KOLMI-777266 format. One record per residue (C-alpha): residue number from 1; residue in one letter; x, y, z. Coordinates in steps of 0.02 Angstrom, whole numbers. Last residue first. Example, Ala and Ser with C-alpha at 12.3 -4.5 7.8 and 13.67 -1.06 7.14 Angstrom:
@k 2	r S	px 684	py -53	pz 357
@k 1	r A	px 615	py -225	pz 390
END
This chain:
@k 288	r F	px -37	py 1079	pz -230
@k 287	r R	px 9	py 1206	pz -95
@k 286	r D	px -130	py 1333	pz -128
@k 285	r L	px -216	py 1294	pz 38
@k 284	r P	px -149	py 1163	pz 157
@k 283	r I	px -295	py 1055	pz 219
@k 282	r K	px -291	py 1011	pz 404
@k 281	r L	px -394	py 868	pz 475
@k 280	r Y	px -501	py 882	pz 631
@k 279	r T	px -554	py 770	pz 774
@k 278	r S	px -694	py 820	pz 893
@k 277	r G	px -694	py 810	pz 1084
@k 276	r N	px -721	py 997	pz 1109
@k 275	r D	px -543	py 1018	pz 1176
@k 274	r E	px -468	py 944	pz 1017
@k 273	r A	px -455	py 759	pz 978
@k 272	r P	px -281	py 696	pz 933
@k 271	r P	px -263	py 652	pz 748
@k 270	r R	px -353	py 492	pz 697
@k 269	r Q	px -257	py 328	pz 680
@k 268	r G	px -216	py 225	pz 526
@k 267	r G	px -30	py 212	pz 562
@k 266	r R	px -13	py 397	pz 604
@k 265	r L	px 60	py 438	pz 433
@k 264	r N	px -97	py 353	pz 366
@k 263	r I	px -219	py 470	pz 449
@k 262	r Q	px -140	py 636	pz 399
@k 261	r L	px -100	py 558	pz 230
@k 260	r A	px -282	py 520	pz 197
@k 259	r A	px -349	py 697	pz 213
@k 258	r L	px -232	py 779	pz 87
@k 257	r M	px -244	py 628	pz -27
@k 256	r R	px -431	py 592	pz -30
@k 255	r D	px -472	py 672	pz -198
@k 254	r P	px -318	py 600	pz -280
@k 253	r I	px -218	py 742	pz -360
@k 252	r P	px -259	py 755	pz -544
@k 251	r L	px -153	py 665	pz -675
@k 250	r E	px -97	py 744	pz -840
@k 249	r T	px 74	py 804	pz -779
@k 248	r D	px 105	py 628	pz -716
@k 247	r R	px 100	py 554	pz -892
@k 246	r A	px 239	py 667	pz -956
@k 245	r Q	px 345	py 627	pz -803
@k 244	r R	px 319	py 440	pz -824
@k 243	r L	px 362	py 437	pz -1008
@k 242	r A	px 518	py 544	pz -985
@k 241	r V	px 573	py 436	pz -838
@k 240	r Y	px 545	py 278	pz -939
@k 239	r E	px 647	py 342	pz -1086
@k 238	r A	px 789	py 391	pz -971
@k 237	r A	px 785	py 223	pz -882
@k 236	r D	px 810	py 124	pz -1041
@k 235	r A	px 735	py 57	pz -1201
@k 234	r V	px 552	py 66	pz -1153
@k 233	r Q	px 409	py -59	pz -1168
@k 232	r L	px 384	py -57	pz -980
@k 231	r H	px 252	py 79	pz -977
@k 230	r P	px 138	py -20	pz -1094
@k 229	r N	px 135	py -173	pz -978
@k 228	r H	px 120	py -323	pz -1095
@k 227	r A	px 277	py -429	pz -1102
@k 226	r R	px 368	py -379	pz -944
@k 225	r Q	px 208	py -372	pz -843
@k 224	r A	px 150	py -541	pz -906
@k 223	r A	px 317	py -624	pz -866
@k 222	r V	px 324	py -550	pz -691
@k 221	r S	px 149	py -612	pz -659
@k 220	r S	px -26	py -539	pz -641
@k 219	r E	px -155	py -530	pz -502
@k 218	r W	px -267	py -380	pz -464
@k 217	r A	px -419	py -381	pz -576
@k 216	r P	px -584	py -285	pz -567
@k 215	r A	px -703	py -322	pz -710
@k 214	r R	px -678	py -222	pz -870
@k 213	r G	px -740	py -43	pz -888
@k 212	r G	px -619	py 0	pz -1028
@k 211	r P	px -480	py 16	pz -901
@k 210	r R	px -532	py -53	pz -730
@k 209	r Y	px -442	py 64	pz -610
@k 208	r D	px -356	py -75	pz -513
@k 207	r H	px -257	py -36	pz -357
@k 206	r G	px -131	py -112	pz -236
@k 205	r T	px -57	py -240	pz -353
@k 204	r F	px -27	py -425	pz -327
@k 203	r L	px 115	py -502	pz -428
@k 202	r R	px 125	py -691	pz -442
@k 201	r T	px 303	py -746	pz -478
@k 200	r E	px 305	py -856	pz -634
@k 199	r D	px 443	py -757	pz -720
@k 198	r P	px 560	py -774	pz -571
@k 197	r L	px 603	py -607	pz -488
@k 196	r A	px 711	py -487	pz -591
@k 195	r L	px 553	py -393	pz -642
@k 194	r I	px 534	py -334	pz -462
@k 193	r R	px 711	py -264	pz -460
@k 192	r Q	px 683	py -181	pz -628
@k 191	r I	px 524	py -101	pz -560
@k 190	r T	px 621	py -31	pz -412
@k 189	r D	px 752	py 45	pz -528
@k 188	r Y	px 616	py 128	pz -633
@k 187	r L	px 532	py 195	pz -475
@k 186	r A	px 698	py 269	pz -417
@k 185	r R	px 710	py 357	pz -585
@k 184	r A	px 532	py 422	pz -569
@k 183	r D	px 557	py 494	pz -395
@k 182	r A	px 427	py 522	pz -259
@k 181	r G	px 468	py 622	pz -103
@k 180	r P	px 326	py 746	pz -128
@k 179	r F	px 203	py 669	pz -253
@k 178	r D	px 251	py 658	pz -437
@k 177	r A	px 297	py 476	pz -462
@k 176	r R	px 139	py 395	pz -528
@k 175	r A	px 131	py 207	pz -524
@k 174	r T	px 143	py 93	pz -676
@k 173	r G	px 40	py 41	pz -827
@k 172	r F	px -139	py -7	pz -869
@k 171	r D	px -157	py -167	pz -971
@k 170	r P	px -21	py -257	pz -873
@k 169	r Q	px -115	py -230	pz -709
@k 168	r F	px -39	py -96	pz -598
@k 167	r L	px 144	py -93	pz -550
@k 166	r T	px 227	py 11	pz -414
@k 165	r D	px 62	py 44	pz -323
@k 164	r H	px 75	py -100	pz -196
@k 163	r V	px 195	py -235	pz -258
@k 162	r F	px 132	py -378	pz -153
@k 161	r A	px 239	py -524	pz -212
@k 160	r A	px 179	py -705	pz -217
@k 159	r D	px 285	py -860	pz -254
@k 158	r G	px 330	py -883	pz -71
@k 157	r V	px 288	py -722	pz 20
@k 156	r R	px 368	py -565	pz -54
@k 155	r Y	px 314	py -402	pz 30
@k 154	r T	px 358	py -249	pz -73
@k 153	r I	px 406	py -87	pz 13
@k 152	r S	px 364	py 96	pz -14
@k 151	r A	px 445	py 224	pz 102
@k 150	r L	px 504	py 366	pz -9
@k 149	r T	px 345	py 355	pz -112
@k 148	r H	px 305	py 301	pz -290
@k 147	r G	px 491	py 283	pz -315
@k 146	r P	px 550	py 174	pz -173
@k 145	r S	px 535	py -17	pz -166
@k 144	r F	px 628	py -87	pz -14
@k 143	r M	px 602	py -275	pz -28
@k 142	r V	px 544	py -366	pz 129
@k 141	r H	px 537	py -557	pz 131
@k 140	r A	px 399	py -664	pz 207
@k 139	r T	px 437	py -840	pz 267
@k 138	r L	px 283	py -951	pz 277
@k 137	r H	px 252	py -1070	pz 422
@k 136	r G	px 122	py -953	pz 500
@k 135	r I	px 161	py -785	pz 424
@k 134	r R	px 342	py -762	pz 474
@k 133	r F	px 467	py -621	pz 458
@k 132	r T	px 613	py -576	pz 347
@k 131	r E	px 718	py -419	pz 328
@k 130	r G	px 804	py -380	pz 163
@k 129	r D	px 760	py -195	pz 157
@k 128	r A	px 713	py -131	pz 329
@k 127	r F	px 546	py -162	pz 414
@k 126	r L	px 473	py -48	pz 547
@k 125	r R	px 377	py -146	pz 678
@k 124	r D	px 241	py -104	pz 804
@k 123	r W	px 183	py 49	pz 709
@k 122	r Q	px 137	py 226	pz 769
@k 121	r R	px 312	py 245	pz 844
@k 120	r G	px 381	py 281	pz 671
@k 119	r D	px 488	py 428	pz 728
@k 118	r A	px 398	py 580	pz 660
@k 117	r P	px 284	py 619	pz 808
@k 116	r L	px 134	py 702	pz 725
@k 115	r A	px 49	py 828	pz 842
@k 114	r D	px 225	py 878	pz 896
@k 113	r G	px 243	py 991	pz 744
@k 112	r L	px 97	py 979	pz 623
@k 111	r N	px 149	py 1111	pz 497
@k 110	r Y	px 55	py 1014	pz 363
@k 109	r I	px 200	py 1021	pz 239
@k 108	r A	px 328	py 1005	pz 381
@k 107	r Q	px 249	py 849	pz 455
@k 106	r W	px 233	py 790	pz 275
@k 105	r L	px 421	py 776	pz 249
@k 104	r Q	px 459	py 712	pz 425
@k 103	r Q	px 326	py 578	pz 413
@k 102	r V	px 393	py 524	pz 242
@k 101	r A	px 569	py 510	pz 313
@k 100	r I	px 501	py 407	pz 458
@k 99	r V	px 409	py 295	pz 336
@k 98	r E	px 582	py 239	pz 281
@k 97	r A	px 569	py 93	pz 402
@k 96	r G	px 438	py 5	pz 295
@k 95	r I	px 270	py -38	pz 374
@k 94	r A	px 207	py -149	pz 515
@k 93	r R	px 59	py -180	pz 630
@k 92	r P	px 61	py -313	pz 765
@k 91	r A	px -93	py -426	pz 780
@k 90	r G	px -217	py -404	pz 923
@k 89	r T	px -358	py -442	pz 801
@k 88	r M	px -478	py -297	pz 831
@k 87	r R	px -345	py -171	pz 884
@k 86	r G	px -231	py -212	pz 738
@k 85	r L	px -382	py -208	pz 623
@k 84	r Y	px -425	py -31	pz 678
@k 83	r G	px -248	py 35	pz 664
@k 82	r A	px -218	py -50	pz 497
@k 81	r A	px -378	py 23	pz 422
@k 80	r S	px -277	py 138	pz 309
@k 79	r F	px -370	py 288	pz 238
@k 78	r H	px -375	py 294	pz 49
@k 77	r D	px -292	py 383	pz -96
@k 76	r A	px -124	py 442	pz -30
@k 75	r H	px -67	py 280	pz 52
@k 74	r P	px 78	py 278	pz 174
@k 73	r H	px 172	py 126	pz 109
@k 72	r T	px 157	py -65	pz 97
@k 71	r D	px 47	py -77	pz 251
@k 70	r L	px 41	py -240	pz 347
@k 69	r V	px -72	py -311	pz 483
@k 68	r W	px 19	py -464	pz 549
@k 67	r D	px -2	py -636	pz 628
@k 66	r V	px -190	py -655	pz 611
@k 65	r G	px -265	py -823	pz 661
@k 64	r L	px -386	py -901	pz 539
@k 63	r E	px -552	py -986	pz 574
@k 62	r R	px -606	py -972	pz 391
@k 61	r R	px -770	py -893	pz 439
@k 60	r E	px -682	py -780	pz 566
@k 59	r I	px -555	py -722	pz 438
@k 58	r F	px -694	py -683	pz 314
@k 57	r A	px -792	py -586	pz 446
@k 56	r L	px -636	py -485	pz 490
@k 55	r I	px -609	py -444	pz 306
@k 54	r E	px -790	py -388	pz 289
@k 53	r D	px -764	py -282	pz 445
@k 52	r A	px -626	py -188	pz 356
@k 51	r H	px -749	py -149	pz 216
@k 50	r R	px -880	py -81	pz 334
@k 49	r T	px -761	py 11	pz 452
@k 48	r S	px -841	py 181	pz 422
@k 47	r T	px -786	py 362	pz 418
@k 46	r R	px -885	py 521	pz 391
@k 45	r G	px -803	py 680	pz 327
@k 44	r S	px -963	py 724	pz 234
@k 43	r A	px -900	py 756	pz 58
@k 42	r P	px -736	py 660	pz 74
@k 41	r D	px -824	py 497	pz 127
@k 40	r Y	px -700	py 384	pz 214
@k 39	r D	px -694	py 194	pz 226
@k 38	r W	px -544	py 119	pz 316
@k 37	r V	px -452	py 13	pz 188
@k 36	r P	px -334	py -134	pz 221
@k 35	r D	px -160	py -135	pz 141
@k 34	r V	px -107	py -315	pz 179
@k 33	r I	px -186	py -431	pz 309
@k 32	r A	px -80	py -577	pz 366
@k 31	r C	px -131	py -757	pz 392
@k 30	r R	px -122	py -913	pz 501
@k 29	r A	px -216	py -1076	pz 475
@k 28	r S	px -51	py -1170	pz 499
@k 27	r A	px -42	py -1271	pz 339
@k 26	r N	px -162	py -1151	pz 252
@k 25	r D	px -36	py -1009	pz 258
@k 24	r I	px -149	py -866	pz 205
@k 23	r V	px -119	py -693	pz 136
@k 22	r V	px -274	py -584	pz 158
@k 21	r Y	px -272	py -439	pz 38
@k 20	r Q	px -346	py -268	pz 9
@k 19	r V	px -365	py -198	pz -167
@k 18	r S	px -400	py -14	pz -196
@k 17	r G	px -508	py 59	pz -336
@k 16	r T	px -553	py 201	pz -218
@k 15	r P	px -743	py 186	pz -205
@k 14	r E	px -744	py 5	pz -268
@k 13	r H	px -637	py -74	pz -133
@k 12	r Y	px -590	py -246	pz -200
@k 11	r F	px -552	py -383	pz -75
@k 10	r G	px -414	py -503	pz -130
@k 9	r V	px -382	py -677	pz -64
@k 8	r V	px -207	py -750	pz -77
@k 7	r E	px -170	py -931	pz -35
@k 6	r P	px 14	py -951	pz -5
@k 5	r R	px 124	py -1045	pz -128
@k 4	r E	px 293	py -1095	pz -56
@k 3	r S	px 217	py -1175	pz 99
@k 2	r P	px 120	py -1294	pz -14
@k 1	r M	px 283	py -1372	pz -76
END
């Protein structure tokens, strides 16, 4: 049935290697936006909605209504444009319910106090594992997917699953698990849950880093991941955890992380302006 196979359109964000999605139910001309990017230049501190506006232009051309603006987790490598797109479309914004635990963790790291209310109020809906919601006539399912972060979730819509940073393309590997709140064993368990979906399930990842300089790609399948992902060719959880931990020691912190989390833990909103009208981000020294 057409309702079981949504149309999925990806928008590649070259500066961060991120992939943004529009998930479309063509029967109703309704859609959801997943993991949109708000442009940010770390050198100058300037922001832009150029790539988010490209999504809005696409939706206008296709004459689509927007039911949801969805984040899979609080991103560490780009600013979320969920706040902007929620305002522009009037659609509710949602994320996983465990984002509150992530807010509490980073509220302490940044020493933000009341400047970051840690109760999830920044979103219109906080999804728990197993919840469902609608995108037009499509039923979307929420899978709690911790490991990369405490709050990560996967959205499963028909034969498509949006697995954020848990799995990359089969020629690259899996997500890092060394940020505060991350856990390699939890990530292994999450991956096993995703791999238990039907072999033909289309998996859409949150990033592509183009190994070997190939063209950007963001769709794979459960069968392809199981057969070809180098990080999944392990005997058990212990071997995976050892592999993941060894790999993570070699990875630098994303250059946008300490700025991005202060935006993304607010649902894609700026911190409150100070008495001179300007907005500032805090950078903890010698913490990472």
